[in-house]
Every structure is written in C-alpha cells, then in structure tokens.
TORTOR-148581 format. One record per residue (C-alpha): residue number from 1; residue in three letters; chain; x, y, z. Coordinates in Angstrom, 1 decimal, always signed. Layout:
REM TORTOR-148581
<pt num="NUM" residuo="ala" cadena="A" u="X" v="Y" w="Z"/>
...
This chain:
REM TORTOR-148581
<pt num="1" residuo="asp" cadena="A" u="-19.3" v="+13.9" w="-23.1"/>
<pt num="2" residuo="ala" cadena="A" u="-16.7" v="+16.0" w="-24.9"/>
<pt num="3" residuo="val" cadena="A" u="-13.8" v="+15.6" w="-22.3"/>
<pt num="4" residuo="phe" cadena="A" u="-15.0" v="+11.6" w="-21.4"/>
<pt num="5" residuo="gly" cadena="A" u="-14.7" v="+11.6" w="-26.0"/>
<pt num="6" residuo="phe" cadena="A" u="-11.4" v="+13.4" w="-25.8"/>
<pt num="7" residuo="ala" cadena="A" u="-10.4" v="+11.1" w="-23.3"/>
<pt num="8" residuo="ile" cadena="A" u="-11.0" v="+7.8" w="-25.7"/>
<pt num="9" residuo="thr" cadena="A" u="-9.6" v="+9.2" w="-28.5"/>
<pt num="10" residuo="leu" cadena="A" u="-5.9" v="+10.2" w="-26.6"/>
<pt num="11" residuo="leu" cadena="A" u="-6.2" v="+6.2" w="-25.5"/>
<pt num="12" residuo="val" cadena="A" u="-6.7" v="+5.6" w="-29.1"/>
<pt num="13" residuo="val" cadena="A" u="-4.3" v="+7.9" w="-30.5"/>
<pt num="14" residuo="ser" cadena="A" u="-1.4" v="+5.8" w="-28.0"/>
<pt num="15" residuo="ile" cadena="A" u="-2.2" v="+2.6" w="-30.3"/>
<pt num="16" residuo="glu" cadena="A" u="+0.7" v="+2.8" w="-33.2"/>
<pt num="17" residuo="val" cadena="A" u="-0.7" v="+2.3" w="-36.4"/>
<pt num="18" residuo="pro" cadena="A" u="+1.1" v="-1.7" w="-37.5"/>
<pt num="19" residuo="arg" cadena="A" u="+3.5" v="-1.3" w="-40.5"/>
<pt num="20" residuo="asp" cadena="A" u="+3.6" v="-4.9" w="-41.1"/>
<pt num="21" residuo="phe" cadena="A" u="+2.0" v="-8.4" w="-39.8"/>
<pt num="22" residuo="ala" cadena="A" u="+5.2" v="-8.0" w="-36.2"/>
<pt num="23" residuo="gly" cadena="A" u="+3.1" v="-4.6" w="-35.9"/>
<pt num="24" residuo="leu" cadena="A" u="-0.4" v="-6.1" w="-35.8"/>
<pt num="25" residuo="val" cadena="A" u="+0.4" v="-8.6" w="-33.9"/>
<pt num="26" residuo="arg" cadena="A" u="+1.8" v="-5.9" w="-31.2"/>
<pt num="27" residuo="met" cadena="A" u="-1.3" v="-4.4" w="-31.5"/>
<pt num="28" residuo="leu" cadena="A" u="-3.2" v="-7.1" w="-30.7"/>
<pt num="29" residuo="arg" cadena="A" u="-1.3" v="-8.0" w="-27.3"/>
<pt num="30" residuo="glu" cadena="A" u="-2.2" v="-4.0" w="-26.7"/>
<pt num="31" residuo="phe" cadena="A" u="-5.8" v="-4.4" w="-27.1"/>
<pt num="32" residuo="pro" cadena="A" u="-6.7" v="-5.7" w="-23.8"/>
<pt num="33" residuo="pro" cadena="A" u="-4.7" v="-2.7" w="-21.6"/>
<pt num="34" residuo="phe" cadena="A" u="-7.3" v="-0.4" w="-24.3"/>
<pt num="35" residuo="val" cadena="A" u="-10.3" v="-2.1" w="-23.6"/>
<pt num="36" residuo="ala" cadena="A" u="-9.6" v="-2.2" w="-19.6"/>
<pt num="37" residuo="ala" cadena="A" u="-8.2" v="+1.5" w="-19.5"/>
<pt num="38" residuo="phe" cadena="A" u="-11.5" v="+2.0" w="-21.9"/>
<pt num="39" residuo="thr" cadena="A" u="-13.6" v="-0.2" w="-18.8"/>
<pt num="40" residuo="leu" cadena="A" u="-12.6" v="+2.7" w="-16.7"/>
<pt num="41" residuo="leu" cadena="A" u="-12.9" v="+5.6" w="-18.3"/>
<pt num="42" residuo="met" cadena="A" u="-17.1" v="+4.5" w="-19.2"/>
<pt num="43" residuo="tyr" cadena="A" u="-17.4" v="+3.5" w="-15.5"/>
<pt num="44" residuo="phe" cadena="A" u="-16.6" v="+7.2" w="-14.7"/>
<pt num="45" residuo="trp" cadena="A" u="-18.4" v="+8.4" w="-17.4"/>
<pt num="46" residuo="asn" cadena="A" u="-21.4" v="+6.5" w="-16.3"/>
<pt num="47" residuo="glu" cadena="A" u="-21.4" v="+8.0" w="-13.2"/>
<pt num="48" residuo="his" cadena="A" u="-21.1" v="+10.8" w="-14.1"/>
<pt num="49" residuo="tyr" cadena="A" u="-23.8" v="+10.7" w="-16.7"/>
<pt num="50" residuo="arg" cadena="A" u="-26.2" v="+9.2" w="-13.9"/>
<pt num="51" residuo="tyr" cadena="A" u="-25.4" v="+12.0" w="-11.6"/>
<pt num="52" residuo="phe" cadena="A" u="-26.2" v="+14.7" w="-13.7"/>
<pt num="53" residuo="arg" cadena="A" u="-29.7" v="+13.2" w="-15.0"/>
<pt num="54" residuo="arg" cadena="A" u="-30.5" v="+12.2" w="-11.6"/>
<pt num="55" residuo="tyr" cadena="A" u="-29.9" v="+15.3" w="-9.8"/>
<pt num="56" residuo="gly" cadena="A" u="-29.3" v="+18.2" w="-12.3"/>
<pt num="57" residuo="ile" cadena="A" u="-27.3" v="+20.6" w="-10.6"/>
<pt num="58" residuo="glu" cadena="A" u="-25.5" v="+23.8" w="-12.3"/>
<pt num="59" residuo="asp" cadena="A" u="-24.2" v="+25.5" w="-9.1"/>
<pt num="60" residuo="leu" cadena="A" u="-20.6" v="+26.4" w="-8.4"/>
<pt num="61" residuo="thr" cadena="A" u="-20.3" v="+23.6" w="-5.9"/>
<pt num="62" residuo="thr" cadena="A" u="-20.9" v="+20.9" w="-9.1"/>
<pt num="63" residuo="arg" cadena="A" u="-19.2" v="+23.0" w="-11.3"/>
<pt num="64" residuo="met" cadena="A" u="-15.9" v="+23.2" w="-9.8"/>
<pt num="65" residuo="val" cadena="A" u="-16.0" v="+19.4" w="-8.7"/>
<pt num="66" residuo="asn" cadena="A" u="-17.0" v="+18.4" w="-12.4"/>
<pt num="67" residuo="tyr" cadena="A" u="-13.9" v="+20.4" w="-13.6"/>
<pt num="68" residuo="val" cadena="A" u="-11.7" v="+19.1" w="-11.6"/>
<pt num="69" residuo="ile" cadena="A" u="-13.3" v="+14.9" w="-12.5"/>
<pt num="70" residuo="leu" cadena="A" u="-12.6" v="+16.1" w="-15.9"/>
<pt num="71" residuo="leu" cadena="A" u="-9.4" v="+17.4" w="-15.5"/>
<pt num="72" residuo="leu" cadena="A" u="-8.1" v="+14.0" w="-13.4"/>
<pt num="73" residuo="val" cadena="A" u="-9.2" v="+12.4" w="-16.0"/>
<pt num="74" residuo="val" cadena="A" u="-8.3" v="+13.6" w="-19.2"/>
<pt num="75" residuo="phe" cadena="A" u="-4.6" v="+13.0" w="-17.3"/>
<pt num="76" residuo="ser" cadena="A" u="-5.4" v="+9.4" w="-15.9"/>
<pt num="77" residuo="val" cadena="A" u="-5.5" v="+8.6" w="-20.0"/>
<pt num="78" residuo="tyr" cadena="A" u="-1.7" v="+7.5" w="-20.5"/>
<pt num="79" residuo="gln" cadena="A" u="-1.3" v="+6.1" w="-16.3"/>
<pt num="80" residuo="leu" cadena="A" u="-4.2" v="+3.9" w="-17.4"/>
<pt num="81" residuo="lys" cadena="A" u="-2.7" v="+2.5" w="-20.3"/>
<pt num="82" residuo="phe" cadena="A" u="+0.3" v="+2.4" w="-18.6"/>
<pt num="83" residuo="leu" cadena="A" u="-0.9" v="+0.9" w="-15.6"/>
<pt num="84" residuo="phe" cadena="A" u="-2.8" v="-2.2" w="-17.8"/>
<pt num="85" residuo="ser" cadena="A" u="-0.3" v="-2.6" w="-20.2"/>
<pt num="86" residuo="gly" cadena="A" u="+1.9" v="-3.9" w="-17.5"/>
<pt num="87" residuo="trp" cadena="A" u="-0.6" v="-5.2" w="-15.6"/>
<pt num="88" residuo="phe" cadena="A" u="-1.4" v="-7.7" w="-19.2"/>
<pt num="89" residuo="ala" cadena="A" u="+2.6" v="-8.1" w="-19.1"/>
<pt num="90" residuo="phe" cadena="A" u="+3.2" v="-9.6" w="-15.6"/>
<pt num="91" residuo="met" cadena="A" u="+0.3" v="-11.5" w="-16.1"/>
<pt num="92" residuo="phe" cadena="A" u="+1.0" v="-13.9" w="-19.8"/>
<pt num="93" residuo="gly" cadena="A" u="+4.3" v="-13.1" w="-20.0"/>
<pt num="94" residuo="pro" cadena="A" u="+7.4" v="-10.7" w="-20.2"/>
<pt num="95" residuo="asn" cadena="A" u="+7.1" v="-10.9" w="-23.8"/>
<pt num="96" residuo="tyr" cadena="A" u="+3.6" v="-9.3" w="-24.1"/>
<pt num="97" residuo="gly" cadena="A" u="+2.7" v="-5.5" w="-24.1"/>
<pt num="98" residuo="pro" cadena="A" u="+4.6" v="-2.7" w="-25.3"/>
<pt num="99" residuo="thr" cadena="A" u="+8.4" v="-2.9" w="-24.0"/>
<pt num="100" residuo="ser" cadena="A" u="+8.1" v="+0.2" w="-22.0"/>
<pt num="101" residuo="val" cadena="A" u="+6.3" v="-1.3" w="-19.2"/>
<pt num="102" residuo="arg" cadena="A" u="+8.6" v="-5.3" w="-19.5"/>
<pt num="103" residuo="gly" cadena="A" u="+10.8" v="-4.6" w="-16.8"/>
<pt num="104" residuo="leu" cadena="A" u="+10.3" v="-2.3" w="-14.3"/>
<pt num="105" residuo="ser" cadena="A" u="+12.9" v="-1.9" w="-11.3"/>
<pt num="106" residuo="val" cadena="A" u="+10.6" v="-2.6" w="-8.0"/>
<pt num="107" residuo="asp" cadena="A" u="+11.1" v="+0.8" w="-6.9"/>
<pt num="108" residuo="glu" cadena="A" u="+9.5" v="+2.3" w="-10.5"/>
<pt num="109" residuo="leu" cadena="A" u="+6.7" v="-0.9" w="-9.4"/>
<pt num="110" residuo="tyr" cadena="A" u="+5.8" v="+1.2" w="-5.8"/>
<pt num="111" residuo="ala" cadena="A" u="+6.1" v="+4.8" w="-7.4"/>
<pt num="112" residuo="leu" cadena="A" u="+3.4" v="+3.1" w="-10.2"/>
<pt num="113" residuo="tyr" cadena="A" u="+1.0" v="+2.0" w="-7.6"/>
<pt num="114" residuo="ile" cadena="A" u="+1.4" v="+5.7" w="-5.7"/>
<pt num="115" residuo="val" cadena="A" u="+0.8" v="+7.7" w="-9.1"/>
<pt num="116" residuo="tyr" cadena="A" u="-1.7" v="+5.6" w="-10.2"/>
<pt num="117" residuo="gly" cadena="A" u="-3.6" v="+5.1" w="-6.3"/>
<pt num="118" residuo="thr" cadena="A" u="-2.8" v="+8.5" w="-6.2"/>
<pt num="119" residuo="gly" cadena="A" u="-4.3" v="+9.9" w="-9.2"/>
<pt num="120" residuo="met" cadena="A" u="-8.0" v="+7.4" w="-8.8"/>
<pt num="121" residuo="ala" cadena="A" u="-8.3" v="+7.9" w="-4.8"/>
<pt num="122" residuo="ala" cadena="A" u="-8.5" v="+12.4" w="-6.5"/>
<pt num="123" residuo="ile" cadena="A" u="-11.0" v="+10.7" w="-8.4"/>
<pt num="124" residuo="tyr" cadena="A" u="-13.1" v="+8.7" w="-6.6"/>
<pt num="125" residuo="ala" cadena="A" u="-12.9" v="+11.5" w="-3.4"/>
<pt num="126" residuo="met" cadena="A" u="-14.5" v="+14.4" w="-6.3"/>
<pt num="127" residuo="tyr" cadena="A" u="-17.5" v="+11.7" w="-7.0"/>
<pt num="128" residuo="val" cadena="A" u="-17.9" v="+11.8" w="-2.8"/>
<pt num="129" residuo="leu" cadena="A" u="-18.2" v="+15.7" w="-2.9"/>
<pt num="130" residuo="leu" cadena="A" u="-20.7" v="+15.0" w="-6.0"/>
<pt num="131" residuo="phe" cadena="A" u="-22.4" v="+13.0" w="-4.1"/>
<pt num="132" residuo="arg" cadena="A" u="-22.7" v="+14.0" w="-0.7"/>
<pt num="133" residuo="his" cadena="A" u="-23.4" v="+17.8" w="-2.6"/>
<pt num="134" residuo="ala" cadena="A" u="-26.1" v="+16.4" w="-4.2"/>
<pt num="135" residuo="trp" cadena="A" u="-27.3" v="+14.5" w="-0.6"/>
<pt num="136" residuo="ser" cadena="A" u="-26.8" v="+18.0" w="+0.8"/>
<pt num="137" residuo="leu" cadena="A" u="-29.6" v="+19.6" w="-1.1"/>
<pt num="138" residuo="arg" cadena="A" u="-31.9" v="+16.2" w="-1.1"/>
<pt num="139" residuo="asp" cadena="A" u="-34.9" v="+18.3" w="+0.5"/>
<pt num="140" residuo="arg" cadena="A" u="-34.1" v="+20.9" w="-2.2"/>
<pt num="141" residuo="leu" cadena="A" u="-34.4" v="+18.7" w="-4.8"/>
<pt num="142" residuo="glu" cadena="A" u="-37.1" v="+17.0" w="-3.0"/>
<pt num="143" residuo="leu" cadena="A" u="-35.6" v="+13.2" w="-3.7"/>
<pt num="144" residuo="thr" cadena="A" u="-37.8" v="+10.5" w="-3.8"/>
<pt num="145" residuo="ala" cadena="A" u="-37.1" v="+8.0" w="-0.7"/>
<pt num="146" residuo="ser" cadena="A" u="-35.4" v="+5.7" w="-3.3"/>
<pt num="147" residuo="glu" cadena="A" u="-33.2" v="+8.3" w="-4.9"/>
<pt num="148" residuo="arg" cadena="A" u="-32.0" v="+9.1" w="-1.1"/>
<pt num="149" residuo="val" cadena="A" u="-30.9" v="+5.6" w="-0.8"/>
<pt num="150" residuo="gln" cadena="A" u="-29.1" v="+5.5" w="-4.3"/>
<pt num="151" residuo="thr" cadena="A" u="-27.5" v="+9.1" w="-3.6"/>
<pt num="152" residuo="arg" cadena="A" u="-26.0" v="+7.5" w="+0.1"/>
<pt num="153" residuo="ala" cadena="A" u="-25.9" v="+4.3" w="-1.8"/>
<pt num="154" residuo="ala" cadena="A" u="-23.2" v="+6.0" w="-4.4"/>
<pt num="155" residuo="ile" cadena="A" u="-21.4" v="+8.2" w="-1.5"/>
<pt num="156" residuo="val" cadena="A" u="-20.6" v="+4.8" w="+0.4"/>
<pt num="157" residuo="glu" cadena="A" u="-19.2" v="+2.8" w="-2.9"/>
<pt num="158" residuo="phe" cadena="A" u="-16.9" v="+6.1" w="-4.1"/>
<pt num="159" residuo="ala" cadena="A" u="-15.8" v="+6.0" w="-0.4"/>
<pt num="160" residuo="val" cadena="A" u="-14.6" v="+2.3" w="-0.5"/>
<pt num="161" residuo="gln" cadena="A" u="-13.2" v="+2.3" w="-3.8"/>
<pt num="162" residuo="leu" cadena="A" u="-11.2" v="+5.9" w="-2.2"/>
<pt num="163" residuo="gly" cadena="A" u="-10.3" v="+3.9" w="+0.9"/>
<pt num="164" residuo="val" cadena="A" u="-9.0" v="+1.1" w="-1.6"/>
<pt num="165" residuo="cys" cadena="A" u="-6.7" v="+3.1" w="-3.1"/>
<pt num="166" residuo="val" cadena="A" u="-5.2" v="+5.0" w="-0.3"/>
<pt num="167" residuo="leu" cadena="A" u="-5.0" v="+1.9" w="+1.2"/>
<pt num="168" residuo="ser" cadena="A" u="-3.3" v="+0.7" w="-2.4"/>
<pt num="169" residuo="val" cadena="A" u="-0.8" v="+4.1" w="-1.8"/>
<pt num="170" residuo="val" cadena="A" u="+0.0" v="+3.2" w="+2.5"/>
<pt num="171" residuo="leu" cadena="A" u="+1.0" v="-0.4" w="+1.3"/>
<pt num="172" residuo="ala" cadena="A" u="+3.5" v="+0.8" w="-1.6"/>
<pt num="173" residuo="thr" cadena="A" u="+4.8" v="+3.9" w="+0.7"/>
<pt num="174" residuo="lys" cadena="A" u="+5.6" v="+1.2" w="+3.4"/>
<pt num="175" residuo="arg" cadena="A" u="+6.9" v="-1.9" w="+0.4"/>
<pt num="176" residuo="ala" cadena="A" u="+4.6" v="-3.8" w="+1.4"/>
<pt num="177" residuo="his" cadena="A" u="+5.0" v="-7.2" w="-1.4"/>
<pt num="178" residuo="pro" cadena="A" u="+5.4" v="-6.1" w="-4.5"/>
<pt num="179" residuo="ile" cadena="A" u="+2.0" v="-7.5" w="-5.6"/>
<pt num="180" residuo="leu" cadena="A" u="-0.1" v="-6.4" w="-2.7"/>
<pt num="181" residuo="pro" cadena="A" u="-0.4" v="-3.1" w="-3.3"/>
<pt num="182" residuo="gly" cadena="A" u="-2.4" v="-4.3" w="-6.9"/>
<pt num="183" residuo="val" cadena="A" u="-4.0" v="-7.0" w="-5.4"/>
<pt num="184" residuo="ile" cadena="A" u="-6.0" v="-4.8" w="-3.4"/>
<pt num="185" residuo="tyr" cadena="A" u="-8.2" v="-3.5" w="-6.1"/>
<pt num="186" residuo="gly" cadena="A" u="-9.2" v="-6.8" w="-6.1"/>
<pt num="187" residuo="ile" cadena="A" u="-12.1" v="-5.6" w="-3.5"/>
<pt num="188" residuo="leu" cadena="A" u="-13.1" v="-3.0" w="-6.3"/>
<pt num="189" residuo="gly" cadena="A" u="-14.4" v="-6.2" w="-8.2"/>
<pt num="190" residuo="gln" cadena="A" u="-16.7" v="-7.2" w="-5.0"/>
<pt num="191" residuo="leu" cadena="A" u="-18.7" v="-4.3" w="-5.4"/>
C-alpha cells in the first residue's frame, strides 16, 4: 500500500502549483491526464489488494514478483502522466496539456508507444505470474470452486492485457499507422 501511495504522491507532485490565473487554467487542463494515470494506478493497486486478500500467500515467489510489480509501478508514474497528457492534447487540441507533450515527432510517438507498452506488458506479466502461482497452490490453499474460477479468470484477463500491450509494441516497431498502436488499447476497455 505504501508504494502505491508513494506512486500517487509522485503523480501529485508532478503538478505545478499555479501562481496566476493562466497557471490555474494550465493545472485544470492537466487534471484529466492526472485522473487517467491515477485510475490506472488504482487498478493495479486493487488487483494487488485482491490477490493478497484472497490468497494470503507469503512465500519467496510471491515476494519476488511483488517486488518487481512495485518497482515497475513506481517507475511507470511519469511515463503514464506523459502519455495521458499527450493523449488528451491529441484529443482536445494542441493547446491542451503541458508544452512537453505538444508537437511530438512521429519517431518520438512510436518510441513512446514502445516504452509505455513494454512497461505495462511487464506489469501485466507479473500479475499473470502472481495468479498462476496461486493457481499452482490451489489445492494447498483449499480454493473453493468459485475461487478457482476467479483465479483462472484473472490469469486470462491479465494475459489478454499483456497481449494487447505486446501487440501495441509490435505495431509501433513495425511503424503501423501512428495512431494504431494507441487505439489498440481500446480492447482493454472491453474486458
């Protein structure tokens, strides 16, 4: 919980305190990207919470995978903020969002897709490992039939999310239409 709290703190600290009305307007324009990044971080926290509540596993494998998840989540804070700021600027016009995301070149956009997709794929892969580990211990954990279904569903859900991230990275690497590697994430909204 503390690491997720720290990640949210980093996200909040990245917002500059306004010094005048124009600064307030800039801050308000940065709020939707902040909410998007916050929402994704809360999704990861919720899955983390759900895992430890449901299974209560405290072995070496769980700890090691958990360490990697926490490291990746903290590392992802600024890239999430940057990516969502760029997405909102693209959706609502060039004057929307911080100046750092305006006017990305196509090469920079592809690189951003690769960095984001790789980072998210790594996080989703760690969740796949966590839930597969719980599945491997299902008899020892005495999982009920319902818990077994939920565990398998979580593995599939995270595997699909991982696959979408990998597909985005492949599309960016192959230099598909510049918007396609980003639009592909719309699949995740269907889960």
